[in-house]
C-alpha positions in Angstrom: 28.6 -23.8 -151.9 30.0 -27.0 -153.2 28.8 -30.4 -152.0 32.0 -30.8 -150.0 31.3 -27.6 -148.2 27.6 -28.3 -147.3 26.8 -29.1 -143.7 24.7 -32.0 -145.0 25.8 -33.9 -148.0 23.1 -35.8 -149.8 23.9 -38.3 -152.5 22.3 -41.3 -154.1 24.0 -44.6 -154.7 21.9 -47.1 -156.5 18.8 -47.7 -154.3 20.3 -45.9 -151.2 19.9 -42.3 -150.3 23.0 -41.4 -148.4 23.2 -38.5 -145.9 26.5 -37.3 -144.3 26.3 -34.7 -141.5 29.4 -32.6 -142.4 30.4 -30.3 -139.5 33.1 -32.5 -137.9 34.8 -29.5 -136.2 31.5 -28.7 -134.5 30.9 -32.4 -133.8 28.3 -32.4 -136.5 26.0 -30.1 -134.5 22.7 -29.4 -136.3 22.5 -25.9 -137.8 19.6 -24.5 -139.8 21.2 -25.3 -143.2 21.7 -28.9 -142.1 18.1 -29.2 -140.9 16.8 -27.7 -144.2 19.0 -30.2 -146.0 17.3 -33.1 -144.1 13.9 -31.6 -145.0 14.8 -31.4 -148.7 16.2 -35.0 -148.8 13.1 -36.4 -147.1 10.8 -34.5 -149.5 12.8 -35.8 -152.5 13.1 -39.4 -151.5 10.0 -40.3 -149.5 7.9 -41.0 -152.6 10.7 -42.1 -154.9 10.2 -45.8 -155.7 13.9 -46.1 -156.5 15.0 -45.4 -152.9 14.9 -48.5 -150.8 16.7 -47.1 -147.7 18.4 -44.0 -146.3 21.8 -44.3 -144.7 22.8 -41.6 -142.3 26.3 -40.9 -140.9 28.4 -38.2 -139.3 31.7 -36.9 -140.7 34.9 -37.4 -138.7 35.8 -39.9 -136.1 34.5 -38.2 -133.0 30.8 -37.7 -133.4 27.7 -38.8 -135.1 25.9 -35.6 -134.1 26.5 -33.8 -130.8 23.0 -32.1 -130.9 21.5 -28.9 -132.0 23.6 -25.7 -132.2 22.3 -24.3 -128.9 25.0 -21.8 -128.7 23.6 -20.1 -131.8 20.1 -20.4 -130.3 21.3 -18.8 -127.1 22.8 -15.9 -129.1 19.5 -15.4 -130.9 17.7 -15.3 -127.6 20.1 -12.7 -126.3 19.6 -10.7 -129.5 15.9 -10.8 -129.0 15.4 -12.7 -132.3 12.5 -14.9 -131.3 11.5 -15.6 -134.9 14.9 -17.2 -135.5 14.6 -19.3 -132.4 11.2 -20.5 -133.4 12.3 -21.2 -137.0 15.1 -23.4 -135.7 13.0 -25.6 -133.5 9.9 -25.7 -135.7 12.0 -26.9 -138.7 14.0 -29.3 -136.7 11.0 -30.9 -135.2 9.4 -31.2 -138.6 12.4 -33.2 -139.7 12.1 -35.4 -136.7 8.5 -36.1 -137.6 9.4 -36.6 -141.3 12.0 -39.3 -140.3 9.4 -41.1 -138.2 6.9 -41.1 -141.2 9.6 -42.0 -143.8 8.2 -45.1 -145.6 11.6 -46.9 -146.2 14.2 -48.0 -143.7 16.1 -45.1 -142.1 19.5 -46.5 -141.1 21.8 -44.5 -138.8 25.4 -45.6 -138.2 26.3 -44.1 -134.8 30.0 -44.3 -134.2 30.8 -41.6 -131.7 28.9 -38.9 -129.7 25.2 -38.8 -130.3 23.3 -36.4 -128.1 20.2 -34.3 -128.2 19.4 -33.5 -131.8 21.6 -36.4 -132.9 19.0 -38.7 -131.3 16.3 -36.7 -133.1 17.6 -37.6 -136.5 18.2 -41.2 -135.6 15.9 -42.6 -132.9 12.7 -42.1 -135.0 14.2 -44.2 -137.8 14.0 -47.9 -138.2 17.6 -48.9 -137.5 20.0 -47.3 -135.0 23.3 -49.1 -135.2 25.9 -48.3 -132.6 29.6 -49.3 -132.2 31.7 -49.6 -129.1 32.7 -45.9 -129.6 29.1 -44.7 -129.6 27.9 -42.5 -126.7 24.2 -41.6 -126.5 22.7 -39.0 -124.1 20.0 -36.4 -123.6 21.9 -33.8 -121.5 19.3 -31.0 -121.7 18.7 -30.5 -118.0 22.3 -29.3 -117.6 21.6 -26.4 -119.9 18.0 -25.7 -118.6 16.3 -27.1 -121.7 14.3 -30.3 -121.8 14.4 -33.6 -123.7 13.0 -32.5 -127.1 13.3 -33.7 -130.7 10.4 -36.1 -130.1 12.1 -37.8 -127.1 9.2 -36.8 -124.9 7.4 -39.6 -126.9 10.3 -42.1 -126.9 11.6 -41.9 -123.3 8.3 -42.6 -121.5 8.0 -45.8 -123.6 11.3 -47.2 -122.5 11.0 -50.0 -119.8 10.5 -49.1 -116.2 12.2 -45.9 -115.0 14.8 -45.8 -117.8 13.2 -42.8 -119.6 13.1 -40.6 -116.5 16.6 -41.5 -115.5 18.0 -40.7 -118.9 16.0 -37.5 -119.2 16.7 -36.1 -115.8 20.4 -37.0 -115.3 21.7 -36.9 -118.8 23.0 -40.4 -118.3 25.6 -41.3 -121.0 25.1 -44.7 -122.5 27.9 -46.5 -124.4 27.0 -48.4 -127.5 26.0 -51.8 -126.0 24.2 -50.0 -123.2 22.1 -48.0 -125.7 20.9 -51.3 -127.1 20.2 -52.6 -123.6 18.1 -49.5 -122.9 16.2 -49.6 -126.2 17.6 -46.4 -127.7 19.6 -48.4 -130.3 18.6 -51.4 -132.3 21.8 -53.1 -133.3 25.4 -53.4 -132.1 28.2 -53.6 -134.7 31.9 -53.2 -133.8 33.6 -50.3 -135.6 35.9 -52.7 -137.5 32.8 -54.1 -139.3 31.3 -50.7 -140.3 33.1 -50.4 -143.6 31.9 -53.8 -144.8 28.4 -53.1 -143.5 28.3 -49.7 -145.2 29.4 -51.3 -148.5 26.8 -54.0 -148.2 24.0 -51.6 -147.6 25.1 -49.4 -150.5 25.4 -52.4 -152.8 22.1 -54.1 -151.9 19.9 -51.4 -150.6 18.5 -53.9 -148.1 18.4 -53.2 -144.4 17.9 -56.9 -143.6 21.6 -57.4 -144.3 22.3 -55.6 -141.0 21.5 -58.8 -139.1 24.5 -60.4 -140.8 26.8 -57.9 -139.1 25.2 -57.3 -135.8 26.4 -58.9 -132.6 24.3 -59.9 -129.6 24.5 -57.6 -126.6 24.5 -59.7 -123.3 23.0 -58.2 -120.1 25.4 -55.6 -118.8 25.4 -52.3 -116.8 21.9 -51.3 -117.7 20.5 -54.7 -116.7 22.3 -54.6 -113.4 21.1 -51.0 -112.7 17.5 -51.6 -113.7 16.2 -52.6 -110.3 17.6 -49.5 -108.7 16.6 -47.3 -111.7 13.0 -48.6 -111.5 12.8 -48.1 -107.7 14.1 -44.6 -107.8 12.8 -43.2 -111.1 9.4 -44.6 -111.1 8.0 -41.4 -109.5 6.5 -38.4 -111.2 7.7 -35.9 -108.5 11.3 -34.8 -107.9 11.0 -35.0 -104.1 9.9 -38.7 -104.3 12.8 -39.5 -106.7 15.3 -37.8 -104.3 13.8 -39.7 -101.3 14.2 -43.0 -103.1 17.8 -42.2 -104.1 18.6 -41.3 -100.5 17.0 -44.6 -99.3 19.1 -46.5 -101.9 22.3 -45.6 -100.1 24.7 -46.6 -102.8 27.5 -44.8 -104.6 25.4 -44.9 -107.8 22.4 -43.3 -106.0 24.5 -40.6 -104.4 25.9 -39.7 -107.9 22.4 -39.5 -109.4 21.3 -37.3 -106.4 24.2 -35.0 -106.9 23.4 -34.6 -110.6 19.8 -33.8 -109.8 20.9 -31.1 -107.4 23.3 -29.6 -109.9 21.2 -29.3 -113.0 18.5 -26.7 -113.5 15.6 -27.1 -111.0 13.2 -25.6 -113.5 14.4 -28.0 -116.2 13.8 -31.0 -113.9 10.3 -29.9 -113.2 9.5 -29.2 -116.8 11.0 -32.6 -117.9 8.9 -34.6 -115.4 5.7 -32.9 -116.5 6.6 -33.2 -120.2 7.3 -37.0 -119.9 4.1 -37.5 -117.9 2.1 -35.8 -120.7 4.1 -37.4 -123.5 3.2 -40.9 -122.2 -0.4 -40.4 -123.5 0.4 -38.5 -126.7 1.4 -39.6 -130.2 4.6 -38.4 -131.7 3.1 -35.4 -133.5 1.4 -34.4 -130.3 4.7 -34.6 -128.4 6.5 -32.6 -131.0 3.8 -29.9 -130.9 4.0 -29.8 -127.1 7.8 -29.5 -127.2 7.6 -26.6 -129.7 5.2 -24.7 -127.5 7.7 -25.3 -124.6 10.6 -23.9 -126.5 8.8 -20.5 -126.7 8.8 -20.2 -122.9 11.8 -22.2 -121.8 14.3 -20.5 -124.0 13.1 -17.1 -122.9 13.6 -17.9 -119.2 17.0 -16.7 -117.9 18.1 -20.2 -117.0 18.5 -21.3 -120.6 21.0 -18.6 -121.6 22.8 -19.1 -118.3 22.9 -22.9 -118.6 24.3 -22.7 -122.2 26.8 -20.1 -121.0 28.1 -22.2 -118.1 28.3 -25.5 -120.0 29.1 -24.6 -123.6 30.3 -21.0 -123.8 32.4 -20.1 -120.7 32.5 -23.7 -119.6 32.9 -22.8 -116.0 30.2 -25.3 -115.0 28.9 -22.9 -112.4 25.4 -21.8 -113.5 23.4 -19.4 -111.3 19.8 -20.8 -111.6 16.7 -18.7 -111.1 14.0 -21.4 -110.5 10.4 -20.6 -111.6 7.7 -20.5 -108.9 5.1 -22.4 -111.0 5.0 -24.6 -114.0 2.2 -22.4 -115.4 5.0 -20.0 -116.4 6.4 -22.7 -118.8 3.4 -24.7 -120.0 0.9 -22.7 -122.0 -2.2 -24.9 -121.8 
């Protein structure tokens, strides 16, 4: 395989380690070779005194990274290949932890779709730069999964009810909104990205980002915060639904409709996961998520959710809710 064919292209330019996720036709979805490429780059660069920052981008003009290749994971589940499923998640989560522990700035240029695993390779880094074309989301409840890749640590630490709202509804945040919510750190218009990229490569100094970033004034997230906090401050689904019903707005009705459309099991798992994640460190959250993958992916809802959303795309899943969370959480 040539460098141009690799799903992750790792190069070094002066003091910068440069990573390009290179599956544009698949919206740069993470497959195992890409994950292993991340692991190799982290291992090679973390103790290299010549590396002053890592710059991460996605190939093409549509996506930074649309997430993990869950269609492949679904097929492995259907084939009964549990070892392959475990290998995917365990190696992915190890990369997420490796990024968080990386000693130098980890700079992600997010210009396009960034969902699920795309957040996993960016949100644990020091700098998450978004453009007006960025779109960030954790849409796992729609496919009967749960917010993973270490976001069970990140989301409970967002202000107010933002984390639960994002986790339960798969809310899609545009670039400036992601900065408002705390998922991104800087806003830079797309037209400035080439100059920013060249400056980072030339100087290997993340502080230069401030020269390109633009302030994000209060916007949609700020205006929604009071309602988000009122409705998503609760640990129980029934309480959240009652609060949304009491809100009696179009926004609240939309959120209620989403909650009643996504996997009921996933909603319950997510609420419990975020509750536990609020008191764990990142390694503890990643370990908890890994344990959950071994039960959640084996439940029929996972294969059905991926089928309905990503395979057949009929958007009509037939859910089979679990009777008790004990079936999911192996304490």
